[in-house]
N, C-alpha and C positions, 0 to 999 in steps of 0.2 A: 231819355225822356228828363226833360226838364220841370221841377215840382218844388214850390213857393210853400212851405211849412207854418204857419201862423202861430206861435205860441212855443217857448223850451219851456215846459211844464215835462211830468214822466210820459206823457203820450208823445209830444213832439216831439223829444230829445229818442226817444225810444225807436219811433218811428223813423227819424232822422238815419241814425243809426243802421237801421235795417236794409235801408233803399240806397243808403251812400255805398253799403258793403255789397249790393247787385247792378254798380257803376251806372246809376243812376246820377242826372248834374241836380243836385239839391242845393238851394239856401236855406234859409232859415230866418224867420223875422219876432225880435222882442226888444220890449223898450227894457229891459234887464240885462244889462252891461256886463252882470257879474254870472247868470245865468251864462250867456253866451260864451265867455270867455271860459266856463266848465265845460261847453261842448266843445269847442274849439282843440281844448287838450287832449280831449279823446279820439276826433274825426278830423277828417281835410274836408270840410265843405264851407260854400258860403254864408257869412252872417252879414245882416241887416240891423241896426239899432234904431228902432223906433218903434209908432202905436202904429200896429197892424191895418188898422183899416183904413190908413192914410195915407189919398192917393200916391203923394212926393213919397213916403215910406214903399209902396207896393210898384212903384216905378223903379227907385233905387234897387229893389229886389229881381228885379227883368221881368216885369209882369208884363211886357209888350210881347215878348216871345214864350212866355209859359205855356209849358200844354197843360199845367193842375194847381191850383190852389188847394190847399187842405188849411181850412179853419179850425185849430186847436185849443183857444185859449182858453182861460177861464171863465170868459166872460160872452155870453151869449150874443148878448147884445153887438160887442166889437167881430163878432165870427159874420153873424148876420152880414152887416154893413159890407166885410171885409168883401163877401163873395161878390154884391152889389154893385161894389165898385171896380174888380176887379172884371166882371162881366160888362160893366158901362161904358168903361171905360181903356181896354185891353182885348175886351170878347175871349178871355180865356173859355178853353174847350170844354174843362171840367170842374168845377167847385164844389168843393167836399166840406161841411159845415158841421162842427160839433156844435148839439142843445142840450143841457141838461133839462130847464127847464121842460116839466110837462105842457106848460100850457102854451108854448107853439107849437107843439104837434098835432092839434086837435084837427086842425085842415091842410090837407096838399097843396088848395090855391093859394098859402103865404108861400110857398117857394118857386111857383116857377117863372119863367123867363120877363112877364107882368108884376112881377113880385119884387122876389128877392132874392132872384137869379141863383138859387143852390139845386145844383143838381142833386147831390146823396145827400141824406139828414142821418146822421150817426148820433143816437141817445146813449151814453155810457151806462146809465143808470139803466135804461129797460133792459140792453145785454146784460148786465149782469146778474140782475135780477132773473132773467129768463135761465141765464147758466146754471143760477143757485138753485131753479124750481127741477128743473132735468136733476141736480145733485141729489134732492130729496126725494124725488121721484124714483129712481133707480139705489136702495140703499147699498152701502159696500162698494159704490162708483170712485174714481178719483176724477174723473175726466169726464163728462160725456158731450160729445158733439153731433150735431145733424147735420146730414146731406141731406139735398134732393128733397126739402119741405120738409125732413124727420124720415121719409121711406126708409133710412139706413141708418145706423148709427155706428157711431167709432168711440168705444169704451175704454178705460183704463180702470183697470183693477191691483191690485197687490196679489199674487202668485201665494197663500197659505202652503204649510207645511198640513198634509190629508188632502187637499186636492184632489181629482183623479188623474187630472191631467199630469202635478208637481211630480217630475221625476223622469218623465215619459218624453215621446220624443211628439213632437206637432204634428206628425204624419198621425198618427193615432187618434188625431181630435175627429175625424171622420169614421173612424170605426167606434167609437164611447158617441155619436151623436148622427146617425146613419142621414135621418132625416131632417138635419139643419146644417143650411150652408152656411158655414162661416169662414174667418179666414183671420189668423195672424199678421197683424200689420206691422207689427214693430214691438220691440223689447229693450227696456232700458234693466242694465245687469249693474250696481253702482253706480250709477251714473253715466255709464258707460255706453250707447246703443248700438244691438247689434239685429245684423241683418235675418231674421227669419228665415229659415229653410226648413227642409221637410225633416231633416238630424237634426235640428236644432232641442236642443234638451230645454224646459222651462224649469228651474228652480225656486224655490220658495226663496220667498221677499223679490221674485224679481215683478218689475210693473212692467203690465204685459197689457197692449191694446189689442184689440181684435175688433171686426167689422163684422155688420152682419144686418140682415134688417131687423128694421123695429121688435119685431114680432119676437124674434128669435134671440134678445138680447140675452133674458133672464136664463135662459139654458147653457148660452155659451159662458155665464158666468159661475154658473156651479159647476164647471168643470173644472177653475181654478182658485175656488176658493170655497168657505161655509157663507150661504147664502144671511144678511143679513135678515133679521122681521122687518116689515116695514113700520117705517114709523108713522107716529100719530100725534105726539106732543112736539113742538116749538117753539122755543124761545128767542127772540130775537130783541137783541139789545143795538138801538139806535133806531130812532125813528124820523129818521133821513128818505131821501127820495128812494134809494135800494130799499129800507125797511119797508116801508111802507107799501111800495109798487111787489114787493114779496108777499105781504101779509094779504094782499087785496086778491092777489092770483091763485094763493093756495088758503085763506080760509074757509072757505065751503068744504076742504078735504082735509084739511088737519086742523086742531087745538092749539092756536097761537095765542103765546103772549109777547105784547112789545114793550121794554123798558128804554124809558127818554125823560130826560134829565131837563127838559125847556115844559116848565108845567104849558106854557101857549101850543109848541107843537104835539103837546100830549091831547090838549081841546080840541085840535085840529084833527087829529088820528082820529078818536072820539067818534068825531061826527061823520067821516068820509070810510070808517071801517065799519064792518056790521056786525061781527062773530069776536073778533078779536080784543083779548084782555088788552090793556092800555094802561099801564105803570106809570108813575112819576117817582122817577130815582137814579140811581147809580148804577150800572150792572156791574161796578168791583166793591158793592158794599156784601159784604158775606151775610148779613141776617137777612135782607132781601132777598136773594138766591135762597136761602133757606127757607123764609117764609111761604116763599112761592114753588117751592117742591121741585127745587133744583135735582134731586134725586129723581125723580122719574121724567123727568126731560129725554127727549131719544135724541133730540141733537139742539142745541146751543151755539146759534149765530153773531156774531162779535160785527156787525157791520157800520161801525160809525166812522168817520172820517178820519179817527186817530190812530196810527198802527198800534203804538203803547199803549193805548186803552183798549183797541182789540186783543193784544196776544194777554196783558194782563188778567181781564176777566175771562178770558178763554179758556186760560189757566187755572184760575181760581173756580171757572164752572165743574171743569174735568175733576178739581181736584175733590169739589161737593158731590161729585156722581153722574154729572150728565153724563151720556152712553157715549156719545160724539159731540167735540167740536170744531165748527169751522168759523175763517175769521177772514176779513178785507186786509191784504196786508197789500201797501201802495209801493213802503221802497223794496225796489227788488232785491238786494241785498240780504232785508229779513227773509224771504219767500224759503229759501231752499233751509235757511237758518233754523226753522219752527217747525216746518210739516214734517209728518210722519212720526212728531213724538207725540205731545200730550195734544198737541194741536193735529186733528186728523188731516183737516184741506185747510191750506193757505192758499186762499184767490185772489190773483193782480190781474184788477180791472184793466190794467194796463195791455194786457197782453189778450184779453177780451175783444176789447176796443180796437186795438191794432187790428187782430185777426178779420173785422169788420171791414174797416179801412182798405185793407191789403188785396181785398175780393175789388175792390174798383181803381186799383192803382194797377193788377197785374195784366201784363198785353195776352192777347186771346181772349177767348168767352171761360173765364175764369166766372164762377158765381159763388165762390164759397174758400176761404183760407182760415187754418185754426192752423195756429200755435199748441204743439206737442210740449209736454215738457219745460215749460214758461220758456220758449222759442228756439229749443236745444234742435226739434226737428220742426217738420212743418205737416200739412194734410191740405192737399189742393182737392178741389173740382171741378174739371174742365169739361165745356162740349165740344166734342166731335164736330169737326163741319168738315164737307164735302168730299171729294170723292176717291180711289185709288190716287188718280193721274195729281191733284191737286192738293192731296193732303197725308200727312208722313202719318197718321194710325188709321184713318179710315181703309178699313176691307183689308188690314193685315190682322192677323194672329197676334195676341200678346208677349210669345216671346219671341215673334219676329221684328217687333217693334225696337229702333235704336234708344231705347231709356240710357239718361245718366247715370254714373254710377251712383250706387246707396238708392237709387229709385224704384220704386214696385208700384204697382197698382193692383189695387186689392179689390173694388168689386166698378161693375159698371150696372147703371139705373137707365133701363129702356121704355118709353113709356113707363107702363105702372108694374114691370118687372124688376128684379133685383137679382143680380148676374154674378156671383163671387169667383172672381177673375182664378181662370187657371188657366197653362202657354196656352191652348188651342182655342181659348174664346177671342173670335174675331170683333174686332170695334166695326160700328156701323154708323152712318151720320146719324146726326140727335143724341146719341148716346152721352148719359153722364158720367165721366170716368172718374174715377176719385181714387188720386195718387198718394204715395208717402217720398216722403224725401229725408233724410238723416241729415245729410249735406244742403244747408240752403243758399250754400254758394252756386249750386246746381240748377237754382229756378230759372235762370234765364235760358238753358238750357230746353228745357220743362217748359216753357210758353212759346218757346221756336217750335216744338213740335206739335201746337196744338191752331198752331198760324198757319192761313190759307190764304197757297198759293194767288197769286195775281189773276191765273187761267182759269179757279173759279167762278169769277165778275164775270 
């Protein structure tokens, strides 16, 4: 597939590396020659220097025969114009546009062929705020991923000493919870992936990913760790798009305070939020945190655009008594460095956004893609189509499907029923199949499994 990526920021460069590793023909466009040189040192792809929305630049990037344009520059306006140009001049089949401002998201009429000709809109701030909300709603989780419109969730937790299943084989999970259907999808032990089998023993400090129907998630977590008490008090550092969206989503269920340094932004937040307390000040000031009873805060969330500020304010909040701290970290090199110490959860906006983008890039009918362990592995939701003659999966039991090495099927959603996968489970047409891949290089093989033969049409 020939894909033009506009913008060599964290999202654009990570996306380029990911897609290039899967044998796609990638060309990136950016006006910053230094950024292009840095990326060229890491991967061998096409590069064009210039303004991303200019017709001649898109033409030099290969717009005439591109299958897809993904516009992820820092400018909403440049992204939208680029998609319109790609449609008008080159009839590019698919245009994906990253938009940060919520002002553009009020009406779908803006994006059709008669408007900006955008096929898919990606809003990083909305994606990240929804992701954080799921972590807050499920205390003790490290990652919470939705499939099939939330019917099924994949949850990562750290196994603690004293958990009922810690030190025991996975096969005993059914004995512990005979009325709950669940499956351990992946285990990371000291950053090394382990393909779970019935005889695999869960060890303390393992990062365990399990899948279950949403209603069964909490009992499953209780088997691996002490359940955290529900959160009540939240303190947010940073009243930008993510902080304000999160407060709007949660202020009717939690007690929330936002600390914002810009007085004008504080005034705007005060008028748009109903129950949230808005404070003008620096989240890294010890006196302010103490005055606002940081020691009674269940979760401190550092959500500014400054990684260093987020790290320092999180460390200070934890030292002053915040029970749990989460921080947005944009620099991938920092994420593994800080998570698991005083900072409980480091949130990578790039990984969350890229998951949404990849769902629209994958071949076959792939409707959800999530990165596990910050890109170390991947979970996919694919829809099976066809019949025994035209499909490699429909009509077959899971044990008879030729899955690539390191790939497992965790669950199947059939209509409104959640089926945890077993060897004798038979896949039917229109099933939503949840797969896990420890080796991302196997993704093209999985995509081919879910592509329908021509005989189906």
